[in-house]
mmCIF file of the N, C-alpha and C atoms, coordinates in Angstrom:
data_MODEL
# 
_entry.id   MODEL 
# 
loop_
_atom_site.group_PDB 
_atom_site.id 
_atom_site.type_symbol 
_atom_site.label_atom_id 
_atom_site.label_alt_id 
_atom_site.label_comp_id 
_atom_site.label_asym_id 
_atom_site.label_entity_id 
_atom_site.label_seq_id 
_atom_site.pdbx_PDB_ins_code 
_atom_site.Cartn_x 
_atom_site.Cartn_y 
_atom_site.Cartn_z 
_atom_site.occupancy 
_atom_site.B_iso_or_equiv 
_atom_site.pdbx_formal_charge 
_atom_site.auth_seq_id 
_atom_site.auth_comp_id 
_atom_site.auth_asym_id 
_atom_site.auth_atom_id 
_atom_site.pdbx_PDB_model_num 
ATOM 1   N N  . MET A 1 1  ? 61.124 54.513 -21.931 1.00 0.00 ? 1  MET A N  1 
ATOM 2   C CA . MET A 1 1  ? 62.646 54.326 -22.050 1.00 0.00 ? 1  MET A CA 1 
ATOM 3   C C  . MET A 1 1  ? 62.877 53.025 -22.843 1.00 0.00 ? 1  MET A C  1 
ATOM 4   N N  . SER A 1 2  ? 64.060 52.969 -23.167 1.00 0.00 ? 2  SER A N  1 
ATOM 5   C CA . SER A 1 2  ? 64.469 51.705 -23.978 1.00 0.00 ? 2  SER A CA 1 
ATOM 6   C C  . SER A 1 2  ? 65.074 50.707 -23.008 1.00 0.00 ? 2  SER A C  1 
ATOM 7   N N  . LYS A 1 3  ? 64.993 49.558 -23.421 1.00 0.00 ? 3  LYS A N  1 
ATOM 8   C CA . LYS A 1 3  ? 65.589 48.307 -22.678 1.00 0.00 ? 3  LYS A CA 1 
ATOM 9   C C  . LYS A 1 3  ? 67.014 48.515 -22.419 1.00 0.00 ? 3  LYS A C  1 
ATOM 10  N N  . ALA A 1 4  ? 67.496 48.151 -21.331 1.00 0.00 ? 4  ALA A N  1 
ATOM 11  C CA . ALA A 1 4  ? 68.815 48.269 -21.023 1.00 0.00 ? 4  ALA A CA 1 
ATOM 12  C C  . ALA A 1 4  ? 69.661 47.377 -21.679 1.00 0.00 ? 4  ALA A C  1 
ATOM 13  N N  . GLN A 1 5  ? 70.877 47.776 -22.204 1.00 0.00 ? 5  GLN A N  1 
ATOM 14  C CA . GLN A 1 5  ? 71.801 46.955 -22.958 1.00 0.00 ? 5  GLN A CA 1 
ATOM 15  C C  . GLN A 1 5  ? 73.310 47.078 -22.477 1.00 0.00 ? 5  GLN A C  1 
ATOM 16  N N  . ILE A 1 6  ? 73.941 46.027 -22.285 1.00 0.00 ? 6  ILE A N  1 
ATOM 17  C CA . ILE A 1 6  ? 75.451 46.191 -21.869 1.00 0.00 ? 6  ILE A CA 1 
ATOM 18  C C  . ILE A 1 6  ? 76.164 45.433 -22.894 1.00 0.00 ? 6  ILE A C  1 
ATOM 19  N N  . LYS A 1 7  ? 77.046 46.128 -23.549 1.00 0.00 ? 7  LYS A N  1 
ATOM 20  C CA . LYS A 1 7  ? 77.889 45.530 -24.752 1.00 0.00 ? 7  LYS A CA 1 
ATOM 21  C C  . LYS A 1 7  ? 79.240 45.377 -24.307 1.00 0.00 ? 7  LYS A C  1 
ATOM 22  N N  . VAL A 1 8  ? 79.869 44.175 -24.353 1.00 0.00 ? 8  VAL A N  1 
ATOM 23  C CA . VAL A 1 8  ? 81.226 43.970 -24.086 1.00 0.00 ? 8  VAL A CA 1 
ATOM 24  C C  . VAL A 1 8  ? 82.045 44.218 -25.237 1.00 0.00 ? 8  VAL A C  1 
ATOM 25  N N  . MET A 1 9  ? 82.745 45.408 -25.073 1.00 0.00 ? 9  MET A N  1 
ATOM 26  C CA . MET A 1 9  ? 83.749 45.987 -26.163 1.00 0.00 ? 9  MET A CA 1 
ATOM 27  C C  . MET A 1 9  ? 84.952 45.198 -26.279 1.00 0.00 ? 9  MET A C  1 
ATOM 28  N N  . ASP A 1 10 ? 85.519 44.875 -27.355 1.00 0.00 ? 10 ASP A N  1 
ATOM 29  C CA . ASP A 1 10 ? 86.764 44.241 -27.586 1.00 0.00 ? 10 ASP A CA 1 
ATOM 30  C C  . ASP A 1 10 ? 87.872 45.126 -26.893 1.00 0.00 ? 10 ASP A C  1 
ATOM 31  N N  . ASN A 1 11 ? 88.640 44.540 -26.095 1.00 0.00 ? 11 ASN A N  1 
ATOM 32  C CA . ASN A 1 11 ? 89.854 45.130 -25.563 1.00 0.00 ? 11 ASN A CA 1 
ATOM 33  C C  . ASN A 1 11 ? 89.485 46.374 -24.892 1.00 0.00 ? 11 ASN A C  1 
ATOM 34  N N  . GLY A 1 12 ? 88.293 46.449 -24.304 1.00 0.00 ? 12 GLY A N  1 
ATOM 35  C CA . GLY A 1 12 ? 87.751 47.743 -23.642 1.00 0.00 ? 12 GLY A CA 1 
ATOM 36  C C  . GLY A 1 12 ? 86.651 47.508 -22.677 1.00 0.00 ? 12 GLY A C  1 
ATOM 37  N N  . SER A 1 13 ? 85.890 48.567 -22.646 1.00 0.00 ? 13 SER A N  1 
ATOM 38  C CA . SER A 1 13 ? 84.904 48.733 -21.493 1.00 0.00 ? 13 SER A CA 1 
ATOM 39  C C  . SER A 1 13 ? 83.566 47.824 -21.647 1.00 0.00 ? 13 SER A C  1 
ATOM 40  N N  . PHE A 1 14 ? 82.733 48.017 -20.634 1.00 0.00 ? 14 PHE A N  1 
ATOM 41  C CA . PHE A 1 14 ? 81.327 47.682 -20.919 1.00 0.00 ? 14 PHE A CA 1 
ATOM 42  C C  . PHE A 1 14 ? 80.613 48.964 -21.365 1.00 0.00 ? 14 PHE A C  1 
ATOM 43  N N  . LYS A 1 15 ? 79.961 48.968 -22.458 1.00 0.00 ? 15 LYS A N  1 
ATOM 44  C CA . LYS A 1 15 ? 79.184 50.198 -22.925 1.00 0.00 ? 15 LYS A CA 1 
ATOM 45  C C  . LYS A 1 15 ? 77.743 49.809 -22.457 1.00 0.00 ? 15 LYS A C  1 
ATOM 46  N N  . VAL A 1 16 ? 77.237 50.693 -21.742 1.00 0.00 ? 16 VAL A N  1 
ATOM 47  C CA . VAL A 1 16 ? 75.851 50.709 -21.133 1.00 0.00 ? 16 VAL A CA 1 
ATOM 48  C C  . VAL A 1 16 ? 74.948 51.751 -21.731 1.00 0.00 ? 16 VAL A C  1 
ATOM 49  N N  . SER A 1 17 ? 73.706 51.131 -22.174 1.00 0.00 ? 17 SER A N  1 
ATOM 50  C CA . SER A 1 17 ? 72.788 52.135 -22.712 1.00 0.00 ? 17 SER A CA 1 
ATOM 51  C C  . SER A 1 17 ? 71.372 51.564 -22.296 1.00 0.00 ? 17 SER A C  1 
ATOM 52  N N  . GLY A 1 18 ? 70.360 52.530 -22.375 1.00 0.00 ? 18 GLY A N  1 
ATOM 53  C CA . GLY A 1 18 ? 69.123 52.189 -22.048 1.00 0.00 ? 18 GLY A CA 1 
ATOM 54  C C  . GLY A 1 18 ? 68.568 52.710 -20.739 1.00 0.00 ? 18 GLY A C  1 
ATOM 55  N N  . ASP A 1 19 ? 67.452 52.114 -20.280 1.00 0.00 ? 19 ASP A N  1 
ATOM 56  C CA . ASP A 1 19 ? 66.878 52.541 -18.863 1.00 0.00 ? 19 ASP A CA 1 
ATOM 57  C C  . ASP A 1 19 ? 67.692 51.689 -17.805 1.00 0.00 ? 19 ASP A C  1 
ATOM 58  N N  . VAL A 1 20 ? 68.534 52.448 -17.307 1.00 0.00 ? 20 VAL A N  1 
ATOM 59  C CA . VAL A 1 20 ? 69.358 51.845 -16.287 1.00 0.00 ? 20 VAL A CA 1 
ATOM 60  C C  . VAL A 1 20 ? 69.785 52.714 -15.196 1.00 0.00 ? 20 VAL A C  1 
ATOM 61  N N  . GLU A 1 21 ? 69.998 52.425 -13.903 1.00 0.00 ? 21 GLU A N  1 
ATOM 62  C CA . GLU A 1 21 ? 70.383 53.279 -12.855 1.00 0.00 ? 21 GLU A CA 1 
ATOM 63  C C  . GLU A 1 21 ? 71.605 52.463 -12.248 1.00 0.00 ? 21 GLU A C  1 
ATOM 64  N N  . LEU A 1 22 ? 72.665 53.230 -12.180 1.00 0.00 ? 22 LEU A N  1 
ATOM 65  C CA . LEU A 1 22 ? 74.062 52.840 -11.557 1.00 0.00 ? 22 LEU A CA 1 
ATOM 66  C C  . LEU A 1 22 ? 74.052 53.244 -10.020 1.00 0.00 ? 22 LEU A C  1 
ATOM 67  N N  . ILE A 1 23 ? 74.038 52.250 -9.196  1.00 0.00 ? 23 ILE A N  1 
ATOM 68  C CA . ILE A 1 23 ? 74.206 52.653 -7.752  1.00 0.00 ? 23 ILE A CA 1 
ATOM 69  C C  . ILE A 1 23 ? 75.377 51.903 -7.070  1.00 0.00 ? 23 ILE A C  1 
ATOM 70  N N  . ASP A 1 24 ? 75.864 52.494 -6.056  1.00 0.00 ? 24 ASP A N  1 
ATOM 71  C CA . ASP A 1 24 ? 77.103 51.897 -5.407  1.00 0.00 ? 24 ASP A CA 1 
ATOM 72  C C  . ASP A 1 24 ? 76.456 50.945 -4.221  1.00 0.00 ? 24 ASP A C  1 
ATOM 73  N N  . MET A 1 25 ? 77.331 50.306 -3.497  1.00 0.00 ? 25 MET A N  1 
ATOM 74  C CA . MET A 1 25 ? 76.931 49.303 -2.412  1.00 0.00 ? 25 MET A CA 1 
ATOM 75  C C  . MET A 1 25 ? 75.990 49.970 -1.369  1.00 0.00 ? 25 MET A C  1 
ATOM 76  N N  . ASP A 1 26 ? 76.202 51.292 -1.151  1.00 0.00 ? 26 ASP A N  1 
ATOM 77  C CA . ASP A 1 26 ? 75.468 51.997 -0.043  1.00 0.00 ? 26 ASP A CA 1 
ATOM 78  C C  . ASP A 1 26 ? 74.204 52.548 -0.645  1.00 0.00 ? 26 ASP A C  1 
ATOM 79  N N  . GLY A 1 27 ? 73.879 52.292 -1.869  1.00 0.00 ? 27 GLY A N  1 
ATOM 80  C CA . GLY A 1 27 ? 72.582 52.751 -2.576  1.00 0.00 ? 27 GLY A CA 1 
ATOM 81  C C  . GLY A 1 27 ? 72.664 54.251 -3.076  1.00 0.00 ? 27 GLY A C  1 
ATOM 82  N N  . ASN A 1 28 ? 73.828 54.759 -3.083  1.00 0.00 ? 28 ASN A N  1 
ATOM 83  C CA . ASN A 1 28 ? 74.151 56.087 -3.732  1.00 0.00 ? 28 ASN A CA 1 
ATOM 84  C C  . ASN A 1 28 ? 74.171 55.915 -5.185  1.00 0.00 ? 28 ASN A C  1 
ATOM 85  N N  . VAL A 1 29 ? 73.455 56.977 -5.948  1.00 0.00 ? 29 VAL A N  1 
ATOM 86  C CA . VAL A 1 29 ? 73.305 56.880 -7.243  1.00 0.00 ? 29 VAL A CA 1 
ATOM 87  C C  . VAL A 1 29 ? 74.453 57.615 -7.998  1.00 0.00 ? 29 VAL A C  1 
ATOM 88  N N  . PHE A 1 30 ? 74.951 57.051 -9.126  1.00 0.00 ? 30 PHE A N  1 
ATOM 89  C CA . PHE A 1 30 ? 75.936 57.708 -9.807  1.00 0.00 ? 30 PHE A CA 1 
ATOM 90  C C  . PHE A 1 30 ? 75.367 58.451 -10.932 1.00 0.00 ? 30 PHE A C  1 
ATOM 91  N N  . LYS A 1 31 ? 75.775 59.719 -11.147 1.00 0.00 ? 31 LYS A N  1 
ATOM 92  C CA . LYS A 1 31 ? 75.350 60.516 -12.228 1.00 0.00 ? 31 LYS A CA 1 
ATOM 93  C C  . LYS A 1 31 ? 75.745 59.906 -13.599 1.00 0.00 ? 31 LYS A C  1 
ATOM 94  N N  . THR A 1 32 ? 74.952 59.624 -14.470 1.00 0.00 ? 32 THR A N  1 
ATOM 95  C CA . THR A 1 32 ? 75.240 58.996 -15.721 1.00 0.00 ? 32 THR A CA 1 
ATOM 96  C C  . THR A 1 32 ? 74.637 59.701 -16.904 1.00 0.00 ? 32 THR A C  1 
ATOM 97  N N  . LYS A 1 33 ? 75.169 59.417 -18.111 1.00 0.00 ? 33 LYS A N  1 
ATOM 98  C CA . LYS A 1 33 ? 74.639 59.898 -19.356 1.00 0.00 ? 33 LYS A CA 1 
ATOM 99  C C  . LYS A 1 33 ? 73.715 58.856 -19.841 1.00 0.00 ? 33 LYS A C  1 
ATOM 100 N N  . PRO A 1 34 ? 72.912 59.101 -20.966 1.00 0.00 ? 34 PRO A N  1 
ATOM 101 C CA . PRO A 1 34 ? 72.101 58.030 -21.574 1.00 0.00 ? 34 PRO A CA 1 
ATOM 102 C C  . PRO A 1 34 ? 72.858 56.821 -22.083 1.00 0.00 ? 34 PRO A C  1 
ATOM 103 N N  . VAL A 1 35 ? 74.123 57.080 -22.493 1.00 0.00 ? 35 VAL A N  1 
ATOM 104 C CA . VAL A 1 35 ? 75.084 55.947 -22.824 1.00 0.00 ? 35 VAL A CA 1 
ATOM 105 C C  . VAL A 1 35 ? 76.336 56.241 -22.188 1.00 0.00 ? 35 VAL A C  1 
ATOM 106 N N  . PHE A 1 36 ? 76.924 55.275 -21.394 1.00 0.00 ? 36 PHE A N  1 
ATOM 107 C CA . PHE A 1 36 ? 78.246 55.434 -20.753 1.00 0.00 ? 36 PHE A CA 1 
ATOM 108 C C  . PHE A 1 36 ? 78.996 53.995 -20.712 1.00 0.00 ? 36 PHE A C  1 
ATOM 109 N N  . SER A 1 37 ? 80.301 54.204 -20.399 1.00 0.00 ? 37 SER A N  1 
ATOM 110 C CA . SER A 1 37 ? 81.124 52.982 -20.276 1.00 0.00 ? 37 SER A CA 1 
ATOM 111 C C  . SER A 1 37 ? 81.542 52.777 -19.069 1.00 0.00 ? 37 SER A C  1 
ATOM 112 N N  . LEU A 1 38 ? 81.663 51.548 -18.511 1.00 0.00 ? 38 LEU A N  1 
ATOM 113 C CA . LEU A 1 38 ? 82.169 51.069 -17.295 1.00 0.00 ? 38 LEU A CA 1 
ATOM 114 C C  . LEU A 1 38 ? 83.498 50.384 -17.537 1.00 0.00 ? 38 LEU A C  1 
ATOM 115 N N  . CYS A 1 39 ? 84.394 50.688 -16.655 1.00 0.00 ? 39 CYS A N  1 
ATOM 116 C CA . CYS A 1 39 ? 85.815 50.094 -16.798 1.00 0.00 ? 39 CYS A CA 1 
ATOM 117 C C  . CYS A 1 39 ? 85.659 48.518 -16.367 1.00 0.00 ? 39 CYS A C  1 
ATOM 118 N N  . ARG A 1 40 ? 86.437 47.734 -17.234 1.00 0.00 ? 40 ARG A N  1 
ATOM 119 C CA . ARG A 1 40 ? 86.624 46.352 -16.941 1.00 0.00 ? 40 ARG A CA 1 
ATOM 120 C C  . ARG A 1 40 ? 88.111 45.803 -16.654 1.00 0.00 ? 40 ARG A C  1 
ATOM 121 N N  . CYS A 1 41 ? 89.018 46.888 -16.824 1.00 0.00 ? 41 CYS A N  1 
ATOM 122 C CA . CYS A 1 41 ? 90.364 46.652 -16.786 1.00 0.00 ? 41 CYS A CA 1 
ATOM 123 C C  . CYS A 1 41 ? 91.020 46.866 -15.425 1.00 0.00 ? 41 CYS A C  1 
ATOM 124 N N  . GLY A 1 42 ? 90.364 47.733 -14.790 1.00 0.00 ? 42 GLY A N  1 
ATOM 125 C CA . GLY A 1 42 ? 90.788 48.027 -13.419 1.00 0.00 ? 42 GLY A CA 1 
ATOM 126 C C  . GLY A 1 42 ? 91.765 49.163 -13.282 1.00 0.00 ? 42 GLY A C  1 
ATOM 127 N N  . GLN A 1 43 ? 92.124 49.844 -14.524 1.00 0.00 ? 43 GLN A N  1 
ATOM 128 C CA . GLN A 1 43 ? 93.119 50.961 -14.495 1.00 0.00 ? 43 GLN A CA 1 
ATOM 129 C C  . GLN A 1 43 ? 92.420 52.394 -14.560 1.00 0.00 ? 43 GLN A C  1 
ATOM 130 N N  . SER A 1 44 ? 91.309 52.643 -14.705 1.00 0.00 ? 44 SER A N  1 
ATOM 131 C CA . SER A 1 44 ? 90.583 53.822 -14.738 1.00 0.00 ? 44 SER A CA 1 
ATOM 132 C C  . SER A 1 44 ? 90.784 54.724 -13.568 1.00 0.00 ? 44 SER A C  1 
ATOM 133 N N  . GLN A 1 45 ? 91.108 56.042 -13.751 1.00 0.00 ? 45 GLN A N  1 
ATOM 134 C CA . GLN A 1 45 ? 91.135 56.864 -12.658 1.00 0.00 ? 45 GLN A CA 1 
ATOM 135 C C  . GLN A 1 45 ? 89.819 57.546 -12.357 1.00 0.00 ? 45 GLN A C  1 
ATOM 136 N N  . LYS A 1 46 ? 88.728 57.103 -13.065 1.00 0.00 ? 46 LYS A N  1 
ATOM 137 C CA . LYS A 1 46 ? 87.431 57.615 -12.750 1.00 0.00 ? 46 LYS A CA 1 
ATOM 138 C C  . LYS A 1 46 ? 86.476 56.496 -12.591 1.00 0.00 ? 46 LYS A C  1 
ATOM 139 N N  . MET A 1 47 ? 86.909 55.434 -11.847 1.00 0.00 ? 47 MET A N  1 
ATOM 140 C CA . MET A 1 47 ? 86.080 54.321 -11.511 1.00 0.00 ? 47 MET A CA 1 
ATOM 141 C C  . MET A 1 47 ? 84.780 54.753 -10.934 1.00 0.00 ? 47 MET A C  1 
ATOM 142 N N  . PRO A 1 48 ? 83.596 54.097 -11.240 1.00 0.00 ? 48 PRO A N  1 
ATOM 143 C CA . PRO A 1 48 ? 83.576 52.877 -12.109 1.00 0.00 ? 48 PRO A CA 1 
ATOM 144 C C  . PRO A 1 48 ? 83.555 53.129 -13.485 1.00 0.00 ? 48 PRO A C  1 
ATOM 145 N N  . PHE A 1 49 ? 83.682 54.374 -13.960 1.00 0.00 ? 49 PHE A N  1 
ATOM 146 C CA . PHE A 1 49 ? 83.613 54.576 -15.361 1.00 0.00 ? 49 PHE A CA 1 
ATOM 147 C C  . PHE A 1 49 ? 84.954 54.482 -16.100 1.00 0.00 ? 49 PHE A C  1 
ATOM 148 N N  . CYS A 1 50 ? 84.907 54.148 -17.443 1.00 0.00 ? 50 CYS A N  1 
ATOM 149 C CA . CYS A 1 50 ? 86.052 53.958 -18.235 1.00 0.00 ? 50 CYS A CA 1 
ATOM 150 C C  . CYS A 1 50 ? 86.621 55.296 -18.671 1.00 0.00 ? 50 CYS A C  1 
ATOM 151 N N  . ASP A 1 51 ? 87.913 55.501 -18.524 1.00 0.00 ? 51 ASP A N  1 
ATOM 152 C CA . ASP A 1 51 ? 88.619 56.770 -18.977 1.00 0.00 ? 51 ASP A CA 1 
ATOM 153 C C  . ASP A 1 51 ? 89.556 56.409 -20.193 1.00 0.00 ? 51 ASP A C  1 
ATOM 154 N N  . ALA A 1 52 ? 89.453 55.123 -20.740 1.00 0.00 ? 52 ALA A N  1 
ATOM 155 C CA . ALA A 1 52 ? 90.278 54.738 -21.780 1.00 0.00 ? 52 ALA A CA 1 
ATOM 156 C C  . ALA A 1 52 ? 91.764 54.488 -21.392 1.00 0.00 ? 52 ALA A C  1 
ATOM 157 N N  . SER A 1 53 ? 91.955 54.171 -20.045 1.00 0.00 ? 53 SER A N  1 
ATOM 158 C CA . SER A 1 53 ? 93.391 53.766 -19.673 1.00 0.00 ? 53 SER A CA 1 
ATOM 159 C C  . SER A 1 53 ? 93.794 52.526 -20.187 1.00 0.00 ? 53 SER A C  1 
ATOM 160 N N  . HIS A 1 54 ? 92.769 51.765 -20.588 1.00 0.00 ? 54 HIS A N  1 
ATOM 161 C CA . HIS A 1 54 ? 93.151 50.286 -21.016 1.00 0.00 ? 54 HIS A CA 1 
ATOM 162 C C  . HIS A 1 54 ? 93.858 50.251 -22.462 1.00 0.00 ? 54 HIS A C  1 
ATOM 163 N N  . ARG A 1 55 ? 93.858 51.357 -23.123 1.00 0.00 ? 55 ARG A N  1 
ATOM 164 C CA . ARG A 1 55 ? 94.324 51.371 -24.501 1.00 0.00 ? 55 ARG A CA 1 
ATOM 165 C C  . ARG A 1 55 ? 95.922 50.823 -24.525 1.00 0.00 ? 55 ARG A C  1 
ATOM 166 N N  . ARG A 1 56 ? 95.926 49.697 -25.365 1.00 0.00 ? 56 ARG A N  1 
ATOM 167 C CA . ARG A 1 56 ? 97.355 49.205 -25.507 1.00 0.00 ? 56 ARG A CA 1 
ATOM 168 C C  . ARG A 1 56 ? 97.693 48.460 -24.239 1.00 0.00 ? 56 ARG A C  1 
ATOM 169 N N  . GLN A 1 57 ? 96.963 48.321 -23.338 1.00 0.00 ? 57 GLN A N  1 
ATOM 170 C CA . GLN A 1 57 ? 97.405 47.494 -22.049 1.00 0.00 ? 57 GLN A CA 1 
ATOM 171 C C  . GLN A 1 57 ? 96.421 46.554 -21.641 1.00 0.00 ? 57 GLN A C  1 
ATOM 172 N N  . PHE A 1 58 ? 95.284 46.247 -22.351 1.00 0.00 ? 58 PHE A N  1 
ATOM 173 C CA . PHE A 1 58 ? 94.301 45.400 -21.974 1.00 0.00 ? 58 PHE A CA 1 
ATOM 174 C C  . PHE A 1 58 ? 93.782 44.607 -23.061 1.00 0.00 ? 58 PHE A C  1 
ATOM 175 N N  . GLU A 1 59 ? 93.799 43.343 -23.133 1.00 0.00 ? 59 GLU A N  1 
ATOM 176 C CA . GLU A 1 59 ? 93.317 42.451 -24.147 1.00 0.00 ? 59 GLU A CA 1 
ATOM 177 C C  . GLU A 1 59 ? 92.262 41.504 -23.626 1.00 0.00 ? 59 GLU A C  1 
ATOM 178 N N  . SER A 1 60 ? 91.058 41.754 -24.235 1.00 0.00 ? 60 SER A N  1 
ATOM 179 C CA . SER A 1 60 ? 89.939 40.662 -24.015 1.00 0.00 ? 60 SER A CA 1 
ATOM 180 C C  . SER A 1 60 ? 88.935 40.768 -24.907 1.00 0.00 ? 60 SER A C  1 
ATOM 181 N N  . CYS A 1 61 ? 88.608 39.805 -25.792 1.00 0.00 ? 61 CYS A N  1 
ATOM 182 C CA . CYS A 1 61 ? 87.630 39.767 -26.878 1.00 0.00 ? 61 CYS A CA 1 
ATOM 183 C C  . CYS A 1 61 ? 86.707 38.576 -26.448 1.00 0.00 ? 61 CYS A C  1 
ATOM 184 N N  . VAL A 1 62 ? 85.706 39.052 -25.632 1.00 0.00 ? 62 VAL A N  1 
ATOM 185 C CA . VAL A 1 62 ? 84.700 37.908 -25.095 1.00 0.00 ? 62 VAL A CA 1 
ATOM 186 C C  . VAL A 1 62 ? 83.518 37.775 -26.227 1.00 0.00 ? 62 VAL A C  1 
ATOM 187 N N  . ARG A 1 63 ? 83.138 36.523 -26.390 1.00 0.00 ? 63 ARG A N  1 
ATOM 188 C CA . ARG A 1 63 ? 82.021 36.339 -27.152 1.00 0.00 ? 63 ARG A CA 1 
ATOM 189 C C  . ARG A 1 63 ? 81.034 35.414 -26.570 1.00 0.00 ? 63 ARG A C  1 
ATOM 190 N N  . ALA A 1 64 ? 79.864 35.691 -26.712 1.00 0.00 ? 64 ALA A N  1 
ATOM 191 C CA . ALA A 1 64 ? 78.789 34.789 -26.098 1.00 0.00 ? 64 ALA A CA 1 
ATOM 192 C C  . ALA A 1 64 ? 78.677 33.616 -26.888 1.00 0.00 ? 64 ALA A C  1 
ATOM 193 N N  . GLU A 1 65 ? 78.315 32.357 -26.274 1.00 0.00 ? 65 GLU A N  1 
ATOM 194 C CA . GLU A 1 65 ? 78.264 31.169 -26.971 1.00 0.00 ? 65 GLU A CA 1 
ATOM 195 C C  . GLU A 1 65 ? 77.025 31.095 -27.906 1.00 0.00 ? 65 GLU A C  1 
ATOM 196 N N  . GLN A 1 66 ? 77.209 30.738 -29.118 1.00 0.00 ? 66 GLN A N  1 
ATOM 197 C CA . GLN A 1 66 ? 76.145 30.771 -30.062 1.00 0.00 ? 66 GLN A CA 1 
ATOM 198 C C  . GLN A 1 66 ? 75.473 29.479 -30.099 1.00 0.00 ? 66 GLN A C  1 
ATOM 199 N N  . VAL A 1 67 ? 74.111 29.505 -29.808 1.00 0.00 ? 67 VAL A N  1 
ATOM 200 C CA . VAL A 1 67 ? 73.331 28.367 -29.724 1.00 0.00 ? 67 VAL A CA 1 
ATOM 201 C C  . VAL A 1 67 ? 72.580 28.211 -31.110 1.00 0.00 ? 67 VAL A C  1 
ATOM 202 N N  . LEU A 1 68 ? 72.710 27.139 -31.728 1.00 0.00 ? 68 LEU A N  1 
ATOM 203 C CA . LEU A 1 68 ? 71.941 26.854 -32.937 1.00 0.00 ? 68 LEU A CA 1 
ATOM 204 C C  . LEU A 1 68 ? 70.573 26.318 -32.602 1.00 0.00 ? 68 LEU A C  1 
ATOM 205 N N  . GLU A 1 69 ? 69.536 26.918 -33.149 1.00 0.00 ? 69 GLU A N  1 
ATOM 206 C CA . GLU A 1 69 ? 68.141 26.569 -32.978 1.00 0.00 ? 69 GLU A CA 1 
ATOM 207 C C  . GLU A 1 69 ? 67.639 25.594 -33.877 1.00 0.00 ? 69 GLU A C  1 
ATOM 208 N N  . GLU A 1 70 ? 67.069 24.320 -33.434 1.00 0.00 ? 70 GLU A N  1 
ATOM 209 C CA . GLU A 1 70 ? 66.636 23.424 -34.322 1.00 0.00 ? 70 GLU A CA 1 
ATOM 210 C C  . GLU A 1 70 ? 65.192 23.859 -34.876 1.00 0.00 ? 70 GLU A C  1 
ATOM 211 N N  . LYS A 1 71 ? 64.949 23.869 -36.109 1.00 0.00 ? 71 LYS A N  1 
ATOM 212 C CA . LYS A 1 71 ? 63.637 24.241 -36.605 1.00 0.00 ? 71 LYS A CA 1 
ATOM 213 C C  . LYS A 1 71 ? 62.636 23.015 -36.243 1.00 0.00 ? 71 LYS A C  1 
ATOM 214 N N  . GLU A 1 72 ? 61.532 23.333 -35.815 1.00 0.00 ? 72 GLU A N  1 
ATOM 215 C CA . GLU A 1 72 ? 60.617 22.247 -35.511 1.00 0.00 ? 72 GLU A CA 1 
ATOM 216 C C  . GLU A 1 72 ? 59.982 21.764 -36.962 1.00 0.00 ? 72 GLU A C  1 
ATOM 217 N N  . LYS A 1 73 ? 59.852 20.466 -36.927 1.00 0.00 ? 73 LYS A N  1 
ATOM 218 C CA . LYS A 1 73 ? 59.362 19.930 -38.251 1.00 0.00 ? 73 LYS A CA 1 
ATOM 219 C C  . LYS A 1 73 ? 57.885 19.880 -38.266 1.00 0.00 ? 73 LYS A C  1 
# 
């Protein structure tokens, strides 16, 4: 299996791919596909999954801090 990856989509969901298991607080496993999206706007009718309810109503463009690596001399 591939390494799990969570991608923060601009103005949208968390796109999840790779070897990952999604479980609730009681340990129950959600049925997922190899790639799925999780809601981050709180408006989905299919929580915890994204149903695109965020369109035109949710704005968030998050970027990770870029760290410049110094080359060793």
